N, C-alpha and C positions, 0 to 999 in steps of 0.2 A: 385195823381192818374192821369194816362195818358190814353187817349182813342186812340186806333190805328185803323185806317180805311185804307184798301188797302195798307198796308205796310208803312203808314205814321202816324205821330202823328197829330191827328186832334183836340185834346182838352186836357187841363191840368186843374185839379181841386184839391183843397185841401180837403182831407177827414180826418176830426178830429174824433178820437175815444177816448173819455174821460174815459170810463169805463175800469177798469183793469181786468175784468173777461174775460178770454180767449174765452169761447164760444160766448160771445157777440161780441168780435172782429171778429171772424169768421163769425158770422151771418151778421154783418154790411158789411163786405167785399163781402159776397155772395149776399146780398140785393142790393149792388151797381154794381153787374155784374162783379166783379173782377175775372179774370180767371188765372192771373199770379201775383206772388208776388216776388219782388226782395228786399232782405234785407241783413243786416249785420249778426246778430246772432239771433237765434230763439230757443225756448225751444222745447223739444221733444213732450210734449202734444199739443202745438200749431201746430207743423208739422202734427201730426196725425189728428187733427181736420180740417186742411186745406185740407189734402188728402181726407178726407171724403166728403168734399164739392166740390172736383174736381178742386181745385185751385193748379196750378203748382207752385212750389217753387224753386227759385234760391237763395240760401243763401251764406253767407260768402263774400259778395260783399261790396266794399267801393269805394268811388270816387264821382265825380260830377254826380248827378243822371241823368241829361239830356243826357250826353255822354253814360252812361250805358244803358239807355233806347234806344237810337239811335242804339247802337251796337246790342242790343237784337232784335230790329225791323228789322235790316238788316239780321237777321238769325244767328248771332253769339251768340248762347246760352251758349257757353263755358265761355265767359267773363273772361278768365284767367288773363288778365292784371289788372282786378279790384279785384282779389281775395285777401282776407286778408292774410297777411303772416302767415304761419303755420296752416291755416284753413284746416281741414280735412273733413268738411261737414257733413250733416245729410241726 
């Protein structure tokens, strides 16, 4: 989990979610103030629950996470160069 302040990464923290129950995943993300999630693949129920919590989702992404986050922080929300081959998105 990265904290972004004034367009810069200010903190990096490991957020471990052990429970496999999707609503608890969403609750923990929300409780930690997560407002954007960048991931590889995600189920439709998880997408819906994230949307209900107001968490922006960028899915179908692969690559070195720090580089992906840096590009996102710079305003490059397309992140096409990190897109999984053949990924059509949710």
